[in-house]
C-alpha positions in Angstrom: 115.7 136.4 143.5 113.9 133.2 144.5 115.7 131.2 147.2 117.9 128.6 145.6 116.6 125.2 145.0 117.4 122.7 147.7 120.2 120.3 147.1 121.4 117.2 149.0 123.4 118.6 151.8 127.0 117.4 152.4 127.0 118.8 155.9 124.4 116.6 157.6 124.5 116.5 161.4 127.0 119.4 161.9 124.2 121.8 161.0 123.0 121.4 164.7 121.5 125.0 164.8 119.2 124.3 161.9 115.6 122.9 162.3 115.1 119.1 162.2 112.1 117.5 160.6 109.1 116.3 162.6 110.8 113.1 163.6 113.8 115.1 165.1 116.2 114.1 162.2 117.8 116.5 159.7 116.4 116.3 156.2 118.5 115.4 153.3 117.7 118.9 152.0 118.4 121.5 154.7 117.6 125.2 154.7 120.2 127.7 153.6 121.5 130.3 156.1 121.9 133.5 154.2 124.0 136.2 155.9 123.4 139.7 154.6 126.2 142.1 154.0 126.5 144.8 156.6 125.5 148.3 155.5 128.2 150.9 155.5 126.1 152.9 157.9 126.4 150.3 160.7 128.7 150.7 163.6 132.2 149.3 163.1 131.9 147.0 166.1 128.8 145.4 164.7 130.5 144.9 161.3 133.4 143.1 163.0 131.0 141.0 165.0 128.9 140.0 161.9 132.0 139.1 159.9 133.6 137.1 162.8 130.3 135.2 163.2 130.3 134.3 159.5 133.8 132.8 159.9 132.8 130.8 163.0 129.8 129.4 161.1 132.1 128.3 158.3 134.5 126.6 160.8 131.5 124.7 162.3 130.7 123.4 158.8 127.3 125.2 158.8 128.1 126.6 155.4 126.5 130.0 155.5 126.1 131.9 152.3 126.8 135.6 151.8 123.9 137.6 150.2 124.0 141.1 149.0 121.4 143.8 149.9 120.2 143.9 146.4 119.7 140.2 146.3 117.7 140.4 149.6 115.4 142.9 147.9 114.9 140.4 145.0 113.6 137.6 147.2 110.1 136.8 145.9 108.7 134.3 148.4 109.1 132.6 151.7 110.9 129.3 152.0 112.5 127.3 154.8 115.6 129.4 154.3 116.8 131.7 157.1 118.2 135.2 156.7 120.7 136.7 159.2 120.4 140.5 159.2 122.6 142.8 161.2 119.7 145.2 161.8 116.0 144.9 162.1 115.3 148.0 160.2 115.6 149.4 156.7 114.2 148.3 153.3 115.9 144.8 153.4 114.3 143.9 156.7 110.9 145.3 155.7 111.0 143.4 152.4 111.7 140.1 154.0 108.9 140.7 156.5 106.5 141.4 153.6 107.3 138.1 152.1 107.0 136.2 155.3 110.6 135.0 155.4 112.3 133.8 158.5 114.8 136.4 159.9 117.1 136.2 162.8 119.8 138.5 164.2 123.5 137.6 164.6 123.1 137.3 168.4 120.6 134.5 168.0 123.0 132.5 165.8 125.9 133.2 168.1 124.1 132.1 171.2 122.6 128.9 169.6 126.1 127.9 168.3 127.7 128.4 171.7 124.9 126.4 173.5 124.8 123.8 170.7 121.0 124.4 170.3 118.8 124.8 167.3 117.6 128.1 166.1 114.1 129.1 167.3 111.2 127.8 165.2 109.0 130.9 165.5 108.3 132.6 162.2 108.4 136.1 163.6 111.9 137.8 163.5 114.2 137.3 166.5 117.2 139.6 166.9 118.5 138.3 170.2 117.5 135.9 173.0 117.9 138.1 176.0 114.2 137.8 176.9 114.0 134.1 176.2 111.5 132.5 178.6 109.7 135.8 179.4 105.9 136.0 179.0 105.0 139.7 179.1 101.5 141.2 179.7 100.7 144.9 179.6 98.3 147.2 181.6 97.3 150.8 181.3 99.4 151.5 178.1 98.1 153.0 174.8 97.6 150.6 171.9 100.4 152.2 170.0 102.9 152.0 172.9 101.9 148.4 173.6 102.4 147.4 169.9 105.8 149.0 169.9 106.9 147.3 173.1 105.4 143.9 172.0 107.6 143.9 168.9 110.7 144.5 171.0 109.8 141.7 173.4 109.3 139.3 170.5 112.5 140.5 168.8 114.4 139.7 172.0 113.0 136.1 172.2 110.1 136.7 174.7 106.4 136.2 174.2 103.4 138.5 174.7 100.1 137.6 176.3 97.0 139.7 176.1 95.6 138.0 179.2 97.0 137.7 182.6 97.5 134.1 183.8 99.9 132.1 185.9 102.3 131.6 183.1 102.9 135.4 182.7 106.4 136.3 184.1 106.3 140.1 183.9 103.5 142.8 183.9 104.4 146.1 182.4 102.4 148.9 183.9 102.6 152.7 184.0 101.9 152.9 187.7 100.5 150.9 190.6 96.8 151.6 189.9 94.4 149.2 191.7 91.7 150.3 189.3 93.4 148.0 186.7 92.5 144.2 187.4 95.8 143.1 185.8 97.7 145.1 188.4 95.8 143.7 191.4 96.0 140.1 190.1 99.7 140.4 189.4 100.3 141.5 192.9 98.4 138.5 194.2 100.4 136.1 192.0 103.6 137.9 192.9 104.4 138.6 189.3 107.1 141.3 188.9 105.4 144.7 187.9 108.0 146.6 185.9 108.3 149.9 184.0 108.3 149.9 180.2 111.9 151.0 180.1 112.9 147.4 181.1 112.0 146.6 177.5 113.4 149.7 175.8 116.6 149.6 177.8 117.0 145.9 177.0 116.6 146.6 173.3 119.2 149.4 173.4 121.6 147.2 175.2 121.6 144.7 172.3 121.5 147.1 169.3 123.7 149.8 170.7 126.0 148.1 173.2 126.0 144.7 171.5 125.2 143.1 174.8 123.7 139.6 174.8 123.1 139.5 178.6 119.9 137.8 179.8 117.5 140.4 181.4 115.0 137.9 182.9 116.4 137.7 186.4 115.5 139.1 189.8 118.5 141.4 189.9 117.4 143.1 186.7 113.8 143.2 187.7 114.6 145.0 190.9 116.1 147.9 188.8 112.8 148.4 187.0 110.0 147.8 189.5 107.2 150.3 189.3 107.5 152.6 192.4 104.6 152.1 194.7 103.4 155.7 194.7 104.5 156.7 191.1 102.2 159.5 189.6 100.4 159.9 192.9 99.9 163.2 194.8 99.1 162.3 198.4 98.0 164.3 201.3 97.2 163.2 204.9 94.6 164.2 207.5 94.2 163.5 211.2 97.7 162.2 211.8 100.1 163.3 214.5 103.1 165.4 213.5 105.6 162.6 213.6 103.2 160.3 211.7 102.8 163.0 209.0 106.6 163.2 208.7 107.0 159.4 208.4 104.2 159.2 205.8 105.8 162.0 203.8 109.1 160.2 203.7 107.6 156.9 202.7 105.5 158.6 200.0 108.6 160.3 198.5 110.6 157.0 198.8 107.9 155.4 196.7 108.4 158.2 194.0 105.1 159.9 195.0 104.5 163.5 195.8 103.6 164.4 199.4 101.3 167.4 199.5 101.0 169.1 203.0 98.0 171.0 201.7 95.3 169.4 199.6 94.5 170.7 196.1 91.4 169.4 194.4 93.1 169.9 191.0 96.2 167.8 191.7 95.6 165.6 194.7 95.0 161.9 193.8 94.9 160.2 197.3 94.0 161.1 200.8 95.3 159.2 203.8 93.2 159.7 206.9 92.4 157.9 210.2 88.8 159.0 210.1 86.0 160.0 207.7 85.7 163.5 209.0 87.7 166.8 209.0 87.9 169.6 206.5 90.2 167.7 204.0 87.9 164.7 204.0 84.8 166.8 203.3 86.5 168.8 200.5 87.9 165.6 199.0 84.6 163.7 199.2 82.7 166.7 197.7 84.6 166.3 194.4 83.0 162.8 193.8 85.8 162.2 191.5 88.5 160.6 193.6 88.6 157.1 195.0 89.3 157.5 198.7 91.1 154.8 200.7 91.5 154.7 204.4 94.6 153.5 206.2 
C-alpha cells in the first residue's frame, strides 16, 4: 500500500501537532496521521489507551485514520505521513523502519496534544518524550550495549553524543574509573554520571507501566548515580585502627568491597599514607595496578 495521495485539507489550523512548512504555516496538503490497530497480544490497558487517544484526536479535528496491520506491511515507500504504533517491535515496526517512514508512539501524540505543540521533526522513531532535552554520552560500555541503550534514549526523545562536551547532560558509565577521560571530564563539568539502568528502567516504565513521567531531573538522577567505589576491591595500609574502620565504612557505603587482607588476584586499589610497608611492596611488585595515595 502506498500512502494515499495528498488532498486539500479541510482541517487547516486545528492540526496543530502536525509539521508546518518552512515558513511556519500549514501546507494546503497536510500529512496523514495513521493509527495502527493494536495487536491482540498487547496489554488491555495499552489497548484502551490507544483507542481513547484516537477518540481524542478525532475530537480535536486532527482526523486520524485507522490502518490495519496488513496495510502497514503493504506500505511501499516513505512519505510525509506519520504512523502511530502501539509497540516499537514486531514485523510492522520493522517494515516501516526499512522503508524510512516516520513512526511515533501514542505517548508522543498524547503529550503534544496536551501541550499544544507539534510532533517532533526527527526522522528516527520516537515512542515517548520522557527523555526530551537529554543529551547522553557513554563511557566504558561494549559497542553492543551502547547501541541498544542509544536506541532506547532516542526512542524516549533524547539525543546521543559520541563526544563529551558542555551540552551533554548525562554520562552513562559502568563505574567511576579515572582511566576513562570521559569520566574525569564529566566530573569536572559536574555532569551527572549514571548507571545504565537509568535508561532501561525508564524504557520499562513507559512500555510496561504506561508512565509518561519525565526522567531528566535531579531527583531521578540521584537514584541512579554510579556509586563511587563500585567494582573496586580496596585495602588499606599504614592507617590507625579507627582510621581503618572509618575507611572500611566509607568504602562499603560507596558500594565497594573493603579487604582487610590484600589479595593480588582481586585487589584493585591500595590506600596508604606512605610508600612503604609489606602491602605496598607486594602491590607495587605486580606492576599491574595503578596505585593512588591518599
